[in-house]
ZAMARGU-4260 file (C-alpha; in steps of 0.2 Angstrom, whole numbers, plus 5000, padded with zeros to 4 digits):
<rodrens>
0) 5000/5000/5000 | 5014/5012/5004 | 5021/5009/4986 | 5005/5015/4978 | 5004/5031/4988
5) 5022/5035/4985 | 5020/5032/4966 | 5003/5042/4966 | 5012/5057/4975 | 5026/5057/4963
10) 5015/5057/4948 | 5005/5071/4955 | 5021/5081/4959 | 5028/5078/4941 | 5011/5083/4933
15) 5011/5100/4941 | 5026/5106/4929 | 5022/5114/4913 | 5032/5118/4897 | 5043/5103/4899
20) 5049/5087/4891 | 5040/5073/4900 | 5042/5054/4897 | 5032/5042/4905 | 5029/5023/4903
25) 5019/5009/4912 | 5025/4991/4910 | 5018/4974/4914 | 5031/4961/4914 | 5030/4942/4916
30) 5046/4932/4920 | 5043/4913/4916 | 5056/4900/4922 | 5057/4886/4909 | 5056/4868/4915
35) 5045/4872/4929 | 5029/4882/4932 | 5035/4898/4939 | 5026/4914/4934 | 5032/4931/4942
40) 5022/4946/4935 | 5028/4963/4939 | 5021/4981/4936 | 5033/4996/4933 | 5031/5014/4932
45) 5044/5027/4926 | 5043/5045/4922 | 5056/5059/4919 | 5053/5078/4918 | 5065/5091/4910
50) 5060/5109/4908 | 5063/5117/4891 | 5081/5123/4889 | 5087/5115/4904 | 5099/5100/4906
55) 5095/5095/4924 | 5078/5086/4927 | 5069/5074/4939 | 5063/5056/4937 | 5054/5043/4947
60) 5053/5024/4946 | 5042/5011/4955 | 5039/4993/4953 | 5029/4980/4962 | 5025/4961/4961
65) 5017/4949/4973 | 5032/4948/4985 | 5041/4965/4984 | 5040/4983/4979 | 5051/4998/4978
70) 5050/5016/4973 | 5063/5030/4971 | 5065/5047/4963 | 5080/5058/4960 | 5089/5069/4947
75) 5096/5067/4930 | 5108/5076/4920 | 5106/5077/4901 | 5122/5086/4894 | 5117/5081/4876
80) 5101/5076/4868 | 5107/5058/4866 | 5113/5054/4884 | 5107/5055/4901 | 5114/5051/4919
85) 5102/5047/4933 | 5104/5046/4952 | 5091/5043/4965 | 5086/5037/4982 | 5070/5028/4988
90) 5062/5014/4998 | 5058/4996/4996 | 5049/4982/5006 | 5063/4975/5016 | 5068/4976/5034
95) 5081/4989/5029 | 5070/4999/5017 | 5082/5012/5010 | 5088/5010/4992 | 5100/5020/4980
100) 5100/5019/4961 | 5111/5026/4947 | 5112/5023/4928 | 5113/5031/4911 | 5104/5030/4894
105) 5111/5033/4877 | 5102/5034/4861 | 5110/5038/4844 | 5102/5036/4828 | 5097/5017/4828
110) 5107/5012/4843 | 5101/5013/4861 | 5110/5008/4877 | 5104/5009/4895 | 5112/5003/4912
115) 5104/5004/4929 | 5112/4999/4946 | 5103/4998/4962 | 5108/4994/4980 | 5098/4993/4996
120) 5092/4981/5010 | 5087/4967/4998 | 5104/4968/4989 | 5112/4973/4973 | 5102/4973/4956
125) 5107/4978/4938 | 5099/4980/4921 | 5109/4982/4905 | 5102/4983/4888 | 5109/4986/4870
130) 5097/4988/4856 | 5097/4991/4837 | 5082/4997/4828 | 5081/4987/4812 | 5065/4995/4806
135) 5053/5008/4813 | 5043/4996/4823 | 5056/4982/4826 | 5072/4982/4837 | 5083/4968/4843
140) 5098/4967/4855 | 5105/4960/4871 | 5098/4961/4889 | 5106/4957/4905 | 5096/4958/4922
145) 5100/4951/4939 | 5087/4938/4944 | 5082/4936/4926 | 5097/4932/4915 | 5107/4937/4900
150) 5102/4934/4882 | 5093/4941/4866 | 5079/4953/4867 | 5067/4957/4853 | 5054/4972/4853
155) 5039/4976/4842 | 5031/4993/4843 | 5013/4994/4836 | 5011/5007/4823 | 5002/5023/4828
160) 5000/5018/4846 | 5010/5020/4862 | 5011/5001/4864 | 5026/4989/4862 | 5029/4971/4866
165) 5046/4963/4870 | 5051/4945/4872 | 5068/4940/4879 | 5076/4923/4879 | 5088/4923/4894
170) 5099/4911/4904 | 5102/4916/4922 | 5120/4910/4925 | 5119/4915/4944 | 5104/4903/4947
175) 5107/4891/4933 | 5090/4893/4925 | 5083/4897/4908 | 5070/4911/4908 | 5058/4919/4896
180) 5053/4938/4899 | 5038/4945/4891 | 5035/4964/4893 | 5020/4975/4887 | 5024/4993/4888
185) 5013/5009/4886 | 5024/5024/4883 | 5017/5042/4884
</rodrens>
């Protein structure tokens, strides 16, 4: 319940700003472990806000599944149109609830790269993605996420809609498990 209130408060605060570049997405993600029935759906919210003519903005991130939730917000620095650096603090559902995160994103022509690192009470987590846009609606690349695995990711964006669907075929070297990750994203 605390997660829902934190996300709602953050969204309201971000929506109060005008004349800004805003990015927002909502994701539904399902991690399936192959070879046994293990389904782990997760919902993610992300938003960033940058006023016109400025290079420093704010962002928020939150996610929840049936066993765990987190939310954090912070600042990002965008020295060029194609690169951004992020740093934030937040809380999670753990006996030690504090969490920190940092990362960066780069997008140049058809290539995009992102990396995120988090640390808190429940431990270390990362997500690294490298993608190449093959056609306007299709991109493919590599994805590595702790607790999910490392492998190939393909994404299809539905024409004239804010909807995309991704499928990643991953192998988790840490836990020795093959996994499939399906993600449905709504971007605004």
